[in-house]
PyMOL CGO cylinders between C-alpha atoms (Angstrom):
from pymol import cmd
from pymol.cgo import CYLINDER

trace = [
    CYLINDER, 214.21, 55.91, 130.57, 213.64, 54.30, 133.96, 0.3, 1, 1, 1, 1, 1, 1,
    CYLINDER, 213.64, 54.30, 133.96, 217.25, 54.90, 135.05, 0.3, 1, 1, 1, 1, 1, 1,
    CYLINDER, 217.25, 54.90, 135.05, 217.00, 58.61, 134.20, 0.3, 1, 1, 1, 1, 1, 1,
    CYLINDER, 217.00, 58.61, 134.20, 213.86, 58.96, 136.33, 0.3, 1, 1, 1, 1, 1, 1,
    CYLINDER, 213.86, 58.96, 136.33, 215.56, 57.06, 139.16, 0.3, 1, 1, 1, 1, 1, 1,
    CYLINDER, 215.56, 57.06, 139.16, 218.60, 59.38, 139.02, 0.3, 1, 1, 1, 1, 1, 1,
    CYLINDER, 218.60, 59.38, 139.02, 216.31, 62.42, 139.05, 0.3, 1, 1, 1, 1, 1, 1,
    CYLINDER, 216.31, 62.42, 139.05, 214.53, 61.04, 142.11, 0.3, 1, 1, 1, 1, 1, 1,
    CYLINDER, 214.53, 61.04, 142.11, 217.80, 60.45, 143.94, 0.3, 1, 1, 1, 1, 1, 1,
    CYLINDER, 217.80, 60.45, 143.94, 219.02, 63.96, 143.12, 0.3, 1, 1, 1, 1, 1, 1,
    CYLINDER, 219.02, 63.96, 143.12, 215.68, 65.46, 144.18, 0.3, 1, 1, 1, 1, 1, 1,
    CYLINDER, 215.68, 65.46, 144.18, 215.77, 63.57, 147.50, 0.3, 1, 1, 1, 1, 1, 1,
    CYLINDER, 215.77, 63.57, 147.50, 219.34, 64.73, 148.19, 0.3, 1, 1, 1, 1, 1, 1,
    CYLINDER, 219.34, 64.73, 148.19, 218.43, 68.34, 147.40, 0.3, 1, 1, 1, 1, 1, 1,
    CYLINDER, 218.43, 68.34, 147.40, 215.32, 68.09, 149.58, 0.3, 1, 1, 1, 1, 1, 1,
    CYLINDER, 215.32, 68.09, 149.58, 217.37, 66.69, 152.49, 0.3, 1, 1, 1, 1, 1, 1,
    CYLINDER, 217.37, 66.69, 152.49, 220.00, 69.44, 152.22, 0.3, 1, 1, 1, 1, 1, 1,
    CYLINDER, 220.00, 69.44, 152.22, 217.28, 72.10, 152.05, 0.3, 1, 1, 1, 1, 1, 1,
    CYLINDER, 217.28, 72.10, 152.05, 215.51, 70.66, 155.11, 0.3, 1, 1, 1, 1, 1, 1,
    CYLINDER, 215.51, 70.66, 155.11, 218.72, 70.64, 157.14, 0.3, 1, 1, 1, 1, 1, 1,
    CYLINDER, 218.72, 70.64, 157.14, 219.53, 74.23, 156.14, 0.3, 1, 1, 1, 1, 1, 1,
    CYLINDER, 219.53, 74.23, 156.14, 216.03, 75.59, 156.87, 0.3, 1, 1, 1, 1, 1, 1,
    CYLINDER, 216.03, 75.59, 156.87, 215.87, 73.68, 160.17, 0.3, 1, 1, 1, 1, 1, 1,
    CYLINDER, 215.87, 73.68, 160.17, 219.19, 75.16, 161.28, 0.3, 1, 1, 1, 1, 1, 1,
    CYLINDER, 219.19, 75.16, 161.28, 218.01, 78.68, 160.37, 0.3, 1, 1, 1, 1, 1, 1,
    CYLINDER, 218.01, 78.68, 160.37, 214.64, 78.23, 162.08, 0.3, 1, 1, 1, 1, 1, 1,
    CYLINDER, 214.64, 78.23, 162.08, 215.95, 76.89, 165.38, 0.3, 1, 1, 1, 1, 1, 1,
    CYLINDER, 215.95, 76.89, 165.38, 218.67, 79.51, 165.48, 0.3, 1, 1, 1, 1, 1, 1,
    CYLINDER, 218.67, 79.51, 165.48, 216.02, 82.21, 165.95, 0.3, 1, 1, 1, 1, 1, 1,
    CYLINDER, 216.02, 82.21, 165.95, 213.94, 83.18, 168.93, 0.3, 1, 1, 1, 1, 1, 1,
    CYLINDER, 213.94, 83.18, 168.93, 210.54, 82.58, 167.39, 0.3, 1, 1, 1, 1, 1, 1,
    CYLINDER, 210.54, 82.58, 167.39, 207.52, 80.53, 168.45, 0.3, 1, 1, 1, 1, 1, 1,
    CYLINDER, 207.52, 80.53, 168.45, 207.55, 76.76, 168.00, 0.3, 1, 1, 1, 1, 1, 1,
    CYLINDER, 207.55, 76.76, 168.00, 204.31, 75.15, 166.80, 0.3, 1, 1, 1, 1, 1, 1,
    CYLINDER, 204.31, 75.15, 166.80, 203.47, 71.50, 167.56, 0.3, 1, 1, 1, 1, 1, 1,
    CYLINDER, 203.47, 71.50, 167.56, 200.35, 70.18, 165.86, 0.3, 1, 1, 1, 1, 1, 1,
    CYLINDER, 200.35, 70.18, 165.86, 198.21, 67.20, 164.97, 0.3, 1, 1, 1, 1, 1, 1,
    CYLINDER, 198.21, 67.20, 164.97, 196.63, 67.39, 161.51, 0.3, 1, 1, 1, 1, 1, 1,
    CYLINDER, 196.63, 67.39, 161.51, 194.06, 65.39, 159.63, 0.3, 1, 1, 1, 1, 1, 1,
    CYLINDER, 194.06, 65.39, 159.63, 194.44, 65.17, 155.86, 0.3, 1, 1, 1, 1, 1, 1,
    CYLINDER, 194.44, 65.17, 155.86, 196.82, 67.65, 154.30, 0.3, 1, 1, 1, 1, 1, 1,
    CYLINDER, 196.82, 67.65, 154.30, 200.34, 66.73, 153.30, 0.3, 1, 1, 1, 1, 1, 1,
    CYLINDER, 200.34, 66.73, 153.30, 200.40, 63.86, 155.80, 0.3, 1, 1, 1, 1, 1, 1,
    CYLINDER, 200.40, 63.86, 155.80, 197.75, 62.21, 153.53, 0.3, 1, 1, 1, 1, 1, 1,
    CYLINDER, 197.75, 62.21, 153.53, 195.62, 60.63, 156.30, 0.3, 1, 1, 1, 1, 1, 1,
    CYLINDER, 195.62, 60.63, 156.30, 197.08, 62.53, 159.24, 0.3, 1, 1, 1, 1, 1, 1,
    CYLINDER, 197.08, 62.53, 159.24, 200.33, 63.74, 160.75, 0.3, 1, 1, 1, 1, 1, 1,
    CYLINDER, 200.33, 63.74, 160.75, 202.13, 65.00, 163.82, 0.3, 1, 1, 1, 1, 1, 1,
    CYLINDER, 202.13, 65.00, 163.82, 204.20, 68.11, 163.05, 0.3, 1, 1, 1, 1, 1, 1,
    CYLINDER, 204.20, 68.11, 163.05, 206.69, 70.62, 164.42, 0.3, 1, 1, 1, 1, 1, 1,
    CYLINDER, 206.69, 70.62, 164.42, 206.98, 74.08, 162.89, 0.3, 1, 1, 1, 1, 1, 1,
    CYLINDER, 206.98, 74.08, 162.89, 209.17, 77.11, 163.41, 0.3, 1, 1, 1, 1, 1, 1,
    CYLINDER, 209.17, 77.11, 163.41, 209.10, 80.60, 161.91, 0.3, 1, 1, 1, 1, 1, 1,
    CYLINDER, 209.10, 80.60, 161.91, 212.40, 81.35, 160.21, 0.3, 1, 1, 1, 1, 1, 1,
    CYLINDER, 212.40, 81.35, 160.21, 211.53, 84.77, 158.77, 0.3, 1, 1, 1, 1, 1, 1,
    CYLINDER, 211.53, 84.77, 158.77, 209.78, 87.21, 161.10, 0.3, 1, 1, 1, 1, 1, 1,
    CYLINDER, 209.78, 87.21, 161.10, 208.33, 90.50, 159.88, 0.3, 1, 1, 1, 1, 1, 1,
    CYLINDER, 208.33, 90.50, 159.88, 205.64, 92.73, 161.43, 0.3, 1, 1, 1, 1, 1, 1,
    CYLINDER, 205.64, 92.73, 161.43, 203.24, 91.96, 158.53, 0.3, 1, 1, 1, 1, 1, 1,
    CYLINDER, 203.24, 91.96, 158.53, 204.09, 88.31, 157.82, 0.3, 1, 1, 1, 1, 1, 1,
    CYLINDER, 204.09, 88.31, 157.82, 206.00, 85.21, 158.97, 0.3, 1, 1, 1, 1, 1, 1,
    CYLINDER, 206.00, 85.21, 158.97, 207.51, 82.40, 156.93, 0.3, 1, 1, 1, 1, 1, 1,
    CYLINDER, 207.51, 82.40, 156.93, 207.03, 79.10, 158.74, 0.3, 1, 1, 1, 1, 1, 1,
    CYLINDER, 207.03, 79.10, 158.74, 208.78, 75.80, 158.06, 0.3, 1, 1, 1, 1, 1, 1,
    CYLINDER, 208.78, 75.80, 158.06, 206.86, 72.68, 159.15, 0.3, 1, 1, 1, 1, 1, 1,
    CYLINDER, 206.86, 72.68, 159.15, 207.88, 69.04, 159.03, 0.3, 1, 1, 1, 1, 1, 1,
    CYLINDER, 207.88, 69.04, 159.03, 206.46, 65.90, 160.56, 0.3, 1, 1, 1, 1, 1, 1,
    CYLINDER, 206.46, 65.90, 160.56, 205.58, 62.25, 160.36, 0.3, 1, 1, 1, 1, 1, 1,
    CYLINDER, 205.58, 62.25, 160.36, 202.48, 61.33, 158.38, 0.3, 1, 1, 1, 1, 1, 1,
    CYLINDER, 202.48, 61.33, 158.38, 200.36, 58.24, 157.86, 0.3, 1, 1, 1, 1, 1, 1,
    CYLINDER, 200.36, 58.24, 157.86, 199.91, 56.92, 154.31, 0.3, 1, 1, 1, 1, 1, 1,
    CYLINDER, 199.91, 56.92, 154.31, 196.77, 55.06, 153.17, 0.3, 1, 1, 1, 1, 1, 1,
    CYLINDER, 196.77, 55.06, 153.17, 196.90, 51.38, 152.19, 0.3, 1, 1, 1, 1, 1, 1,
    CYLINDER, 196.90, 51.38, 152.19, 196.39, 52.14, 148.50, 0.3, 1, 1, 1, 1, 1, 1,
    CYLINDER, 196.39, 52.14, 148.50, 199.69, 54.10, 148.46, 0.3, 1, 1, 1, 1, 1, 1,
    CYLINDER, 199.69, 54.10, 148.46, 201.20, 50.59, 148.49, 0.3, 1, 1, 1, 1, 1, 1,
    CYLINDER, 201.20, 50.59, 148.49, 204.13, 51.66, 150.68, 0.3, 1, 1, 1, 1, 1, 1,
    CYLINDER, 204.13, 51.66, 150.68, 206.44, 49.24, 152.48, 0.3, 1, 1, 1, 1, 1, 1,
    CYLINDER, 206.44, 49.24, 152.48, 205.82, 51.22, 155.67, 0.3, 1, 1, 1, 1, 1, 1,
    CYLINDER, 205.82, 51.22, 155.67, 202.71, 53.37, 156.24, 0.3, 1, 1, 1, 1, 1, 1,
    CYLINDER, 202.71, 53.37, 156.24, 204.78, 56.41, 157.27, 0.3, 1, 1, 1, 1, 1, 1,
    CYLINDER, 204.78, 56.41, 157.27, 205.48, 59.44, 155.07, 0.3, 1, 1, 1, 1, 1, 1,
    CYLINDER, 205.48, 59.44, 155.07, 207.39, 62.68, 155.50, 0.3, 1, 1, 1, 1, 1, 1,
    CYLINDER, 207.39, 62.68, 155.50, 205.22, 65.81, 155.07, 0.3, 1, 1, 1, 1, 1, 1,
    CYLINDER, 205.22, 65.81, 155.07, 207.00, 69.16, 154.77, 0.3, 1, 1, 1, 1, 1, 1,
    CYLINDER, 207.00, 69.16, 154.77, 205.56, 72.66, 154.30, 0.3, 1, 1, 1, 1, 1, 1,
    CYLINDER, 205.56, 72.66, 154.30, 206.84, 76.19, 153.88, 0.3, 1, 1, 1, 1, 1, 1,
    CYLINDER, 206.84, 76.19, 153.88, 204.01, 78.68, 154.38, 0.3, 1, 1, 1, 1, 1, 1,
    CYLINDER, 204.01, 78.68, 154.38, 203.80, 82.42, 154.70, 0.3, 1, 1, 1, 1, 1, 1,
    CYLINDER, 203.80, 82.42, 154.70, 201.15, 83.72, 157.07, 0.3, 1, 1, 1, 1, 1, 1,
    CYLINDER, 201.15, 83.72, 157.07, 199.80, 87.20, 156.46, 0.3, 1, 1, 1, 1, 1, 1,
    CYLINDER, 199.80, 87.20, 156.46, 197.70, 89.27, 158.81, 0.3, 1, 1, 1, 1, 1, 1,
    CYLINDER, 197.70, 89.27, 158.81, 197.56, 90.82, 162.22, 0.3, 1, 1, 1, 1, 1, 1,
    CYLINDER, 197.56, 90.82, 162.22, 196.00, 89.96, 165.53, 0.3, 1, 1, 1, 1, 1, 1,
    CYLINDER, 196.00, 89.96, 165.53, 194.66, 86.39, 165.67, 0.3, 1, 1, 1, 1, 1, 1,
    CYLINDER, 194.66, 86.39, 165.67, 193.48, 85.60, 162.11, 0.3, 1, 1, 1, 1, 1, 1,
    CYLINDER, 193.48, 85.60, 162.11, 195.89, 84.91, 159.26, 0.3, 1, 1, 1, 1, 1, 1,
    CYLINDER, 195.89, 84.91, 159.26, 195.88, 83.94, 155.60, 0.3, 1, 1, 1, 1, 1, 1,
    CYLINDER, 195.88, 83.94, 155.60, 198.39, 81.21, 154.75, 0.3, 1, 1, 1, 1, 1, 1,
    CYLINDER, 198.39, 81.21, 154.75, 199.92, 80.46, 151.39, 0.3, 1, 1, 1, 1, 1, 1,
    CYLINDER, 199.92, 80.46, 151.39, 202.87, 78.29, 150.48, 0.3, 1, 1, 1, 1, 1, 1,
    CYLINDER, 202.87, 78.29, 150.48, 204.03, 74.95, 149.17, 0.3, 1, 1, 1, 1, 1, 1,
    CYLINDER, 204.03, 74.95, 149.17, 204.14, 71.47, 150.67, 0.3, 1, 1, 1, 1, 1, 1,
    CYLINDER, 204.14, 71.47, 150.67, 205.79, 68.20, 149.82, 0.3, 1, 1, 1, 1, 1, 1,
    CYLINDER, 205.79, 68.20, 149.82, 205.18, 64.60, 150.81, 0.3, 1, 1, 1, 1, 1, 1,
    CYLINDER, 205.18, 64.60, 150.81, 207.71, 61.79, 150.56, 0.3, 1, 1, 1, 1, 1, 1,
    CYLINDER, 207.71, 61.79, 150.56, 206.30, 58.25, 150.62, 0.3, 1, 1, 1, 1, 1, 1,
    CYLINDER, 206.30, 58.25, 150.62, 208.92, 55.59, 151.25, 0.3, 1, 1, 1, 1, 1, 1,
    CYLINDER, 208.92, 55.59, 151.25, 209.08, 52.32, 149.30, 0.3, 1, 1, 1, 1, 1, 1,
    CYLINDER, 209.08, 52.32, 149.30, 205.86, 52.59, 147.29, 0.3, 1, 1, 1, 1, 1, 1,
    CYLINDER, 205.86, 52.59, 147.29, 204.82, 50.33, 144.42, 0.3, 1, 1, 1, 1, 1, 1,
    CYLINDER, 204.82, 50.33, 144.42, 201.80, 52.50, 143.53, 0.3, 1, 1, 1, 1, 1, 1,
    CYLINDER, 201.80, 52.50, 143.53, 203.17, 53.67, 140.17, 0.3, 1, 1, 1, 1, 1, 1,
    CYLINDER, 203.17, 53.67, 140.17, 205.34, 50.64, 139.43, 0.3, 1, 1, 1, 1, 1, 1,
    CYLINDER, 205.34, 50.64, 139.43, 204.77, 47.60, 137.27, 0.3, 1, 1, 1, 1, 1, 1,
    CYLINDER, 204.77, 47.60, 137.27, 204.96, 44.14, 138.87, 0.3, 1, 1, 1, 1, 1, 1,
    CYLINDER, 204.96, 44.14, 138.87, 208.60, 43.62, 137.85, 0.3, 1, 1, 1, 1, 1, 1,
    CYLINDER, 208.60, 43.62, 137.85, 209.84, 46.99, 139.20, 0.3, 1, 1, 1, 1, 1, 1,
    CYLINDER, 209.84, 46.99, 139.20, 211.21, 47.49, 142.70, 0.3, 1, 1, 1, 1, 1, 1,
    CYLINDER, 211.21, 47.49, 142.70, 209.44, 49.71, 145.19, 0.3, 1, 1, 1, 1, 1, 1,
    CYLINDER, 209.44, 49.71, 145.19, 210.66, 53.29, 145.14, 0.3, 1, 1, 1, 1, 1, 1,
    CYLINDER, 210.66, 53.29, 145.14, 210.12, 56.58, 146.89, 0.3, 1, 1, 1, 1, 1, 1,
    CYLINDER, 210.12, 56.58, 146.89, 207.31, 58.81, 145.63, 0.3, 1, 1, 1, 1, 1, 1,
    CYLINDER, 207.31, 58.81, 145.63, 207.38, 62.60, 145.96, 0.3, 1, 1, 1, 1, 1, 1,
    CYLINDER, 207.38, 62.60, 145.96, 204.28, 64.80, 145.81, 0.3, 1, 1, 1, 1, 1, 1,
    CYLINDER, 204.28, 64.80, 145.81, 204.15, 68.60, 145.78, 0.3, 1, 1, 1, 1, 1, 1,
    CYLINDER, 204.15, 68.60, 145.78, 201.17, 70.73, 146.68, 0.3, 1, 1, 1, 1, 1, 1,
    CYLINDER, 201.17, 70.73, 146.68, 200.27, 74.41, 146.68, 0.3, 1, 1, 1, 1, 1, 1,
    CYLINDER, 200.27, 74.41, 146.68, 198.80, 75.50, 150.02, 0.3, 1, 1, 1, 1, 1, 1,
    CYLINDER, 198.80, 75.50, 150.02, 196.14, 78.14, 150.65, 0.3, 1, 1, 1, 1, 1, 1,
    CYLINDER, 196.14, 78.14, 150.65, 194.36, 78.40, 153.99, 0.3, 1, 1, 1, 1, 1, 1,
    CYLINDER, 194.36, 78.40, 153.99, 193.48, 80.23, 157.17, 0.3, 1, 1, 1, 1, 1, 1,
    CYLINDER, 193.48, 80.23, 157.17, 195.02, 80.14, 160.63, 0.3, 1, 1, 1, 1, 1, 1,
    CYLINDER, 195.02, 80.14, 160.63, 193.72, 81.32, 164.01, 0.3, 1, 1, 1, 1, 1, 1,
    CYLINDER, 193.72, 81.32, 164.01, 196.20, 81.82, 166.85, 0.3, 1, 1, 1, 1, 1, 1,
    CYLINDER, 196.20, 81.82, 166.85, 195.85, 82.73, 170.49, 0.3, 1, 1, 1, 1, 1, 1,
    CYLINDER, 195.85, 82.73, 170.49, 198.56, 82.89, 173.14, 0.3, 1, 1, 1, 1, 1, 1,
    CYLINDER, 198.56, 82.89, 173.14, 199.05, 79.14, 173.59, 0.3, 1, 1, 1, 1, 1, 1,
    CYLINDER, 199.05, 79.14, 173.59, 197.23, 77.34, 170.79, 0.3, 1, 1, 1, 1, 1, 1,
    CYLINDER, 197.23, 77.34, 170.79, 196.36, 77.58, 167.10, 0.3, 1, 1, 1, 1, 1, 1,
    CYLINDER, 196.36, 77.58, 167.10, 194.05, 76.02, 164.55, 0.3, 1, 1, 1, 1, 1, 1,
    CYLINDER, 194.05, 76.02, 164.55, 194.32, 75.95, 160.79, 0.3, 1, 1, 1, 1, 1, 1,
    CYLINDER, 194.32, 75.95, 160.79, 192.48, 74.73, 157.72, 0.3, 1, 1, 1, 1, 1, 1,
    CYLINDER, 192.48, 74.73, 157.72, 194.00, 74.64, 154.25, 0.3, 1, 1, 1, 1, 1, 1,
    CYLINDER, 194.00, 74.64, 154.25, 193.59, 73.27, 150.74, 0.3, 1, 1, 1, 1, 1, 1,
    CYLINDER, 193.59, 73.27, 150.74, 196.52, 71.29, 149.34, 0.3, 1, 1, 1, 1, 1, 1,
    CYLINDER, 196.52, 71.29, 149.34, 195.95, 69.36, 146.09, 0.3, 1, 1, 1, 1, 1, 1,
    CYLINDER, 195.95, 69.36, 146.09, 198.73, 66.80, 145.55, 0.3, 1, 1, 1, 1, 1, 1,
    CYLINDER, 198.73, 66.80, 145.55, 200.76, 66.69, 142.33, 0.3, 1, 1, 1, 1, 1, 1,
    CYLINDER, 200.76, 66.69, 142.33, 202.89, 63.60, 141.66, 0.3, 1, 1, 1, 1, 1, 1,
    CYLINDER, 202.89, 63.60, 141.66, 206.42, 64.66, 140.61, 0.3, 1, 1, 1, 1, 1, 1,
    CYLINDER, 206.42, 64.66, 140.61, 208.54, 61.49, 140.59, 0.3, 1, 1, 1, 1, 1, 1,
    CYLINDER, 208.54, 61.49, 140.59, 206.63, 59.45, 138.05, 0.3, 1, 1, 1, 1, 1, 1,
    CYLINDER, 206.63, 59.45, 138.05, 205.66, 59.81, 134.43, 0.3, 1, 1, 1, 1, 1, 1,
    CYLINDER, 205.66, 59.81, 134.43, 202.14, 60.99, 135.32, 0.3, 1, 1, 1, 1, 1, 1,
    CYLINDER, 202.14, 60.99, 135.32, 201.21, 64.05, 137.35, 0.3, 1, 1, 1, 1, 1, 1,
    CYLINDER, 201.21, 64.05, 137.35, 198.09, 62.32, 138.65, 0.3, 1, 1, 1, 1, 1, 1,
    CYLINDER, 198.09, 62.32, 138.65, 197.66, 58.84, 140.10, 0.3, 1, 1, 1, 1, 1, 1,
    CYLINDER, 197.66, 58.84, 140.10, 195.27, 57.09, 142.49, 0.3, 1, 1, 1, 1, 1, 1,
    CYLINDER, 195.27, 57.09, 142.49, 196.63, 59.05, 145.44, 0.3, 1, 1, 1, 1, 1, 1,
    CYLINDER, 196.63, 59.05, 145.44, 196.29, 62.50, 143.86, 0.3, 1, 1, 1, 1, 1, 1,
    CYLINDER, 196.29, 62.50, 143.86, 192.81, 61.96, 142.43, 0.3, 1, 1, 1, 1, 1, 1,
    CYLINDER, 192.81, 61.96, 142.43, 191.15, 59.90, 145.12, 0.3, 1, 1, 1, 1, 1, 1,
    CYLINDER, 191.15, 59.90, 145.12, 192.13, 61.43, 148.42, 0.3, 1, 1, 1, 1, 1, 1,
    CYLINDER, 192.13, 61.43, 148.42, 191.45, 64.33, 150.76, 0.3, 1, 1, 1, 1, 1, 1,
    CYLINDER, 191.45, 64.33, 150.76, 192.88, 67.61, 149.54, 0.3, 1, 1, 1, 1, 1, 1,
    CYLINDER, 192.88, 67.61, 149.54, 192.07, 69.55, 152.73, 0.3, 1, 1, 1, 1, 1, 1,
    CYLINDER, 192.07, 69.55, 152.73, 194.14, 69.72, 155.90, 0.3, 1, 1, 1, 1, 1, 1,
    CYLINDER, 194.14, 69.72, 155.90, 192.81, 70.57, 159.34, 0.3, 1, 1, 1, 1, 1, 1,
    CYLINDER, 192.81, 70.57, 159.34, 195.12, 70.99, 162.30, 0.3, 1, 1, 1, 1, 1, 1,
    CYLINDER, 195.12, 70.99, 162.30, 195.21, 72.05, 165.92, 0.3, 1, 1, 1, 1, 1, 1,
    CYLINDER, 195.21, 72.05, 165.92, 198.23, 72.57, 168.09, 0.3, 1, 1, 1, 1, 1, 1,
    CYLINDER, 198.23, 72.57, 168.09, 200.09, 74.38, 170.82, 0.3, 1, 1, 1, 1, 1, 1,
    CYLINDER, 200.09, 74.38, 170.82, 202.51, 77.29, 170.64, 0.3, 1, 1, 1, 1, 1, 1,
    CYLINDER, 202.51, 77.29, 170.64, 205.67, 77.36, 172.77, 0.3, 1, 1, 1, 1, 1, 1,
]
cmd.load_cgo(trace, "trace")
């Protein structure tokens, strides 16, 4: 059973990497705003530094792809305290206030959180639905969103990280 879960994790990580490369290429191939932000909570768990780019532009909505480097808490039991937060959100609205909805993912490297003492550390993947609000002006933006984490690489959907941590993200950043 363990080897099946490990193979699923490897396949999921490969698929996630290919998807990230494809979406990044599409996003940076367009002339759309680039967002650089610092966030507390959210998919970065404790906090993160992120870059985002709209890859679908429409007069009534934008689809934005965001990725960054996050900081994992000690109780995630990771070999390194860095994680990879990724989000795809759609922002709806006009003028300066927007509703955001989408999905996020967090990859924690080398964690022993959901492992027994005789198992090796492995990567943990968490998914999260995202619902929030965004305010933008010409050069800056702020956002607040809810993002409950769901554990997808282990046998249980919930663990110490999903039940005992912040499920709100708050970010501020600049627009280029």
